C-alpha positions in Angstrom: 40.0 2.1 -14.8 42.3 5.5 -13.8 45.0 2.9 -13.4 43.1 0.6 -10.8 41.4 -2.6 -11.3 37.9 -2.5 -10.9 35.5 -5.3 -9.8 32.2 -5.0 -11.5 28.8 -7.5 -10.1 26.5 -7.5 -12.8 23.5 -9.8 -11.4 22.0 -12.8 -10.8 21.6 -15.8 -13.9 17.7 -15.9 -12.4 17.6 -11.8 -13.9 18.5 -13.0 -17.1 22.3 -12.3 -16.4 24.5 -14.6 -18.5 28.3 -14.8 -19.5 27.9 -13.8 -22.6 25.7 -10.6 -21.7 28.1 -9.5 -19.4 31.4 -9.8 -21.3 29.7 -7.9 -24.3 28.9 -5.1 -21.5 32.3 -5.3 -19.9 34.0 -4.7 -23.3 31.5 -1.6 -23.9 32.4 -0.2 -20.6 36.2 -0.8 -21.5 36.1 1.1 -24.7 33.9 3.8 -23.1 36.5 4.3 -20.2 39.2 4.1 -23.5 37.4 6.9 -25.5 36.3 8.9 -22.8 32.8 8.9 -23.8 29.1 7.2 -22.5 29.7 5.4 -19.2 32.3 4.2 -17.9 30.8 1.9 -15.1 27.7 -0.2 -14.8 26.6 2.1 -11.7 27.0 5.0 -14.4 25.2 3.0 -17.1 22.2 2.2 -14.9 22.0 5.9 -13.9 21.8 7.0 -17.8 19.6 4.4 -18.3 17.1 5.4 -15.0 17.7 8.7 -16.1 16.3 8.1 -20.0 13.9 6.2 -18.8 12.3 9.2 -16.3 12.3 11.6 -19.3 10.9 9.0 -21.6 7.8 8.4 -18.6 7.4 12.3 -18.2 7.1 12.8 -21.8 4.8 10.2 -21.8 2.6 11.8 -19.0 2.8 15.0 -20.8 1.3 13.7 -23.8 -1.5 12.1 -22.0 -2.4 15.7 -20.3 -2.5 17.2 -23.6 -4.7 14.7 -24.7 -7.3 14.8 -21.5 -10.6 16.5 -22.7 -12.7 19.1 -20.6 -15.1 15.7 -19.9 -12.7 13.3 -18.4 -11.5 16.0 -16.0 -14.9 16.5 -15.0 -15.7 13.1 -14.9 -13.0 13.0 -11.9 -13.5 16.3 -10.6 -17.0 15.4 -9.6 -16.8 12.9 -7.2 -14.3 15.0 -5.3 -16.7 17.7 -5.2 -19.3 15.0 -4.1 -17.6 14.8 -1.0 -16.0 18.1 -0.5 -18.9 20.6 -0.9 -22.4 20.8 0.5 -25.1 18.9 -2.1 -26.9 21.9 -3.3 -22.9 23.4 -4.4 -22.2 19.9 -6.3 -25.5 19.7 -8.1 -25.4 23.3 -9.4 -22.0 22.3 -10.6 -23.4 19.4 -12.4 -26.2 21.5 -14.3 -23.4 24.2 -15.3 -21.5 21.4 -16.8 -24.7 19.5 -18.9 -26.2 22.7 -20.0 -23.5 25.2 -20.8 -20.0 23.3 -20.4 -21.0 19.9 -21.8 -21.5 21.1 -25.7 -18.6 23.9 -26.4 -16.0 22.3 -24.5 -17.0 18.7 -23.6 -14.2 16.6 -26.3 -12.0 19.6 -26.7 -8.7 19.2 -25.1 -7.7 21.4 -21.6 -4.9 22.2 -22.7 -6.4 24.3 -26.0 -9.6 25.7 -24.0 -8.6 29.5 -24.0 -9.8 32.2 -22.0 -12.4 33.3 -24.8 -13.9 29.7 -25.4 -15.1 30.1 -21.7 -16.4 33.7 -21.9 -18.2 33.2 -24.5 -20.0 30.5 -22.3 -20.3 33.0 -20.0 -21.8 35.5 -22.4 -24.1 33.2 -23.8 -25.4 32.7 -20.0 -26.1 36.0 -19.6 -27.8 36.7 -23.1 -30.1 33.9 -22.2 -31.1 35.7 -19.1 -29.0 34.1 -16.3 -27.8 36.7 -13.2 -24.9 38.2 -13.3 -24.2 36.1 -9.6 -25.4 32.9 -11.7 -22.6 33.7 -14.1 -20.0 34.2 -11.3 -20.7 30.9 -9.8 -20.5 29.4 -13.1 -17.1 31.8 -13.6 -16.3 30.4 -10.2 -16.9 26.6 -11.2 -15.0 26.4 -14.2 -12.1 28.1 -12.8 -12.2 25.0 -9.9 -12.1 22.3 -12.7 -8.7 24.2 -13.6 -7.6 24.5 -10.6 -8.4 20.9 -9.8 -6.7 19.4 -12.9 -2.9 21.6 -12.2 -3.0 20.4 -9.0 -2.8 16.9 -10.2 -0.7 17.6 -12.8 -3.2 17.6 -15.6 -3.0 21.0 -17.1 0.1 22.7 -16.9 -0.9 26.4 -15.1 2.3 27.9 -15.9 1.8 27.9 -20.1 -1.3 30.5 -19.1 0.5 34.5 -18.8 -0.5 36.1 -15.7 -1.9 38.6 -17.4 -4.6 36.7 -19.4 -5.3 34.8 -16.1 -6.2 38.4 -14.3 -8.3 39.7 -17.2 -10.4 36.2 -16.9 -10.9 37.3 -13.1 -12.1 40.7 -13.8 -14.5 39.9 -16.8 
């Protein structure tokens, strides 16, 4: 390679390397050196393979995140809240979930929940006689759940525009 002889160490037989496999990859690398395309050394080939695996893993994680429902998020969130907050606080949040959030949002993927969905729940609570202060607590609880999801890369906070987040906070 580049006018110099280069030795490559492929691996151990116990790792699955055979003479035929080593010759095959060696020929592939030599061909890549001649054409100038693809990995020219075994280290480059390993690096390329690692990069492809990382991209595949990131894509898989993104797909998993898109499929997490609000109920699944809540099931991850509540145990953390039980440790972090007073009993009265997490019991109130549990009540909000069971009575107000579960029915309209439960099976909906968190990526598909809009500010309008949340606002409908809050308006409904006001119409059914809940005080504005209780609705503020409900809004805070749902915001904390989405922050929890964002902190754990379960939800992409950056997809929401700044304007929509500010609107949600003011309403």
